[in-house]
SEBARO-752886 format. One record per residue (C-alpha): x, y, z; residue number from 1. Coordinates in pm, whole numbers, always signed. Example, Ala and Ser with C-alpha at 12.3 -4.5 7.8 and 13.67 -1.06 7.14 Angstrom:
! SEBARO-752886
<<+1230; -450; +780>; 1>
<<+1367; -106; +714>; 2>
***
This chain:
! SEBARO-752886
<<-1031; +2304; -1248>; 1>
<<-675; +2314; -1113>; 2>
<<-397; +2150; -1306>; 3>
<<-76; +1980; -1183>; 4>
<<+113; +2312; -1163>; 5>
<<-160; +2471; -949>; 6>
<<-146; +2178; -711>; 7>
<<+234; +2190; -685>; 8>
<<+215; +2560; -599>; 9>
<<-31; +2496; -316>; 10>
<<+190; +2226; -166>; 11>
<<-93; +1973; -179>; 12>
<<+89; +1740; -417>; 13>
<<+254; +1542; -135>; 14>
<<-48; +1317; -108>; 15>
<<+122; +1008; +31>; 16>
<<-82; +967; +349>; 17>
<<+32; +677; +565>; 18>
<<-232; +401; +572>; 19>
<<-318; +462; +939>; 20>
<<-372; +838; +908>; 21>
<<-684; +1025; +808>; 22>
<<-688; +1386; +701>; 23>
<<-999; +1587; +781>; 24>
<<-1091; +1947; +841>; 25>
<<-959; +2110; +1163>; 26>
<<-1110; +1969; +1483>; 27>
<<-1315; +1717; +1286>; 28>
<<-1547; +2002; +1193>; 29>
<<-1753; +2011; +874>; 30>
<<-1998; +2269; +744>; 31>
<<-2269; +2025; +859>; 32>
<<-2135; +2016; +1215>; 33>
<<-1889; +1814; +1419>; 34>
<<-1823; +1459; +1296>; 35>
<<-1977; +1335; +1621>; 36>
<<-2311; +1487; +1517>; 37>
<<-2326; +1299; +1185>; 38>
<<-2471; +949; +1224>; 39>
<<-2378; +665; +991>; 40>
<<-2507; +311; +956>; 41>
<<-2237; +70; +1078>; 42>
<<-2192; -305; +1069>; 43>
<<-1899; -515; +1185>; 44>
<<-1842; -684; +848>; 45>
<<-1905; -586; +488>; 46>
<<-2033; -935; +405>; 47>
<<-2299; -952; +675>; 48>
<<-2620; -1060; +510>; 49>
<<-2855; -803; +369>; 50>
<<-3131; -761; +618>; 51>
<<-2890; -787; +910>; 52>
<<-2932; -546; +1200>; 53>
<<-2696; -250; +1189>; 54>
<<-2612; +27; +1435>; 55>
<<-2615; +403; +1406>; 56>
<<-2281; +543; +1521>; 57>
<<-2124; +889; +1501>; 58>
<<-1897; +941; +1201>; 59>
<<-1626; +1039; +1450>; 60>
<<-1632; +675; +1573>; 61>
<<-1546; +555; +1220>; 62>
<<-1267; +812; +1184>; 63>
<<-1125; +720; +1525>; 64>
<<-1125; +352; +1430>; 65>
<<-936; +431; +1109>; 66>
<<-690; +651; +1296>; 67>
<<-614; +436; +1598>; 68>
<<-747; +78; +1585>; 69>
<<-457; -168; +1602>; 70>
<<-697; -449; +1515>; 71>
<<-808; -268; +1200>; 72>
<<-444; -193; +1114>; 73>
<<-361; -565; +1136>; 74>
<<-658; -655; +916>; 75>
<<-552; -401; +654>; 76>
<<-202; -552; +660>; 77>
<<-348; -897; +593>; 78>
<<-554; -759; +305>; 79>
<<-258; -577; +150>; 80>
<<-44; -890; +167>; 81>
<<-292; -1096; -37>; 82>
<<-138; -1173; -377>; 83>
<<-440; -1113; -604>; 84>
<<-715; -854; -640>; 85>
<<-980; -1125; -595>; 86>
<<-825; -1240; -267>; 87>
<<-797; -879; -143>; 88>
<<-1163; -817; -235>; 89>
<<-1275; -1131; -47>; 90>
<<-1067; -1042; +258>; 91>
<<-1210; -688; +263>; 92>
<<-1562; -832; +274>; 93>
<<-1475; -1076; +553>; 94>
<<-1250; -859; +769>; 95>
<<-1352; -496; +740>; 96>
<<-1640; -311; +902>; 97>
<<-1900; -141; +686>; 98>
<<-2045; +206; +709>; 99>
<<-2271; +414; +492>; 100>
<<-2453; +743; +513>; 101>
<<-2776; +563; +423>; 102>
<<-3021; +523; +710>; 103>
<<-3252; +222; +733>; 104>
<<-3577; +170; +920>; 105>
<<-3512; -28; +1240>; 106>
<<-3146; -61; +1133>; 107>
<<-3231; -337; +884>; 108>
<<-2989; -312; +590>; 109>
<<-3206; -382; +286>; 110>
<<-3352; -173; +5>; 111>
<<-3708; -198; +135>; 112>
<<-3598; -44; +468>; 113>
<<-3418; +258; +320>; 114>
<<-3522; +582; +491>; 115>
<<-3291; +865; +390>; 116>
<<-2942; +984; +307>; 117>
<<-2789; +1325; +381>; 118>
<<-2431; +1275; +265>; 119>
<<-2248; +1095; -10>; 120>
<<-1931; +887; +12>; 121>
<<-1709; +836; -292>; 122>
<<-1456; +553; -291>; 123>
<<-1176; +669; -518>; 124>
<<-941; +371; -533>; 125>
<<-640; +364; -760>; 126>
<<-611; +737; -821>; 127>
<<-280; +801; -647>; 128>
<<-136; +993; -942>; 129>
<<-432; +1234; -946>; 130>
<<-498; +1258; -572>; 131>
<<-318; +1594; -540>; 132>
<<-532; +1749; -812>; 133>
<<-848; +1604; -658>; 134>
<<-762; +1739; -312>; 135>
<<-692; +2082; -458>; 136>
<<-1019; +2078; -654>; 137>
<<-1218; +1974; -349>; 138>
<<-1053; +2234; -127>; 139>
<<-1251; +2499; -315>; 140>
<<-1578; +2336; -206>; 141>
<<-1625; +2391; +171>; 142>
<<-1877; +2108; +229>; 143>
<<-1628; +1846; +107>; 144>
<<-1446; +1644; +371>; 145>
<<-1151; +1451; +231>; 146>
<<-1019; +1145; +408>; 147>
***
């Protein structure tokens, strides 16, 4: 496992990515194929009721939304300006779209309709001080796509 000095030597330590930028492998390519070939379950809001109908969209759609959606950028600004964690959490549920690598029968988002999963997503909030080390560690594992 790399330490802080290893990360500094690789130049990965400058991990301050602007909020509207996403870093992925060259040409949106993964060892599993192009991001357009990976389908994710997508819904317009996190707080849509369980059992609501979702859509399958290419992962590249999600990345493009994160990279270039002015509407999403405004919503993130509103969330970040909320004074408390509870308010930010509520705003995230109301304002942000939802995606997962889980696939559901007939697009119905509920446990009973679960079909399969081929990828895993890890949400690593509040790790800014260790992000450089994490990126360096993951760079040694080709299947990992960091965003």
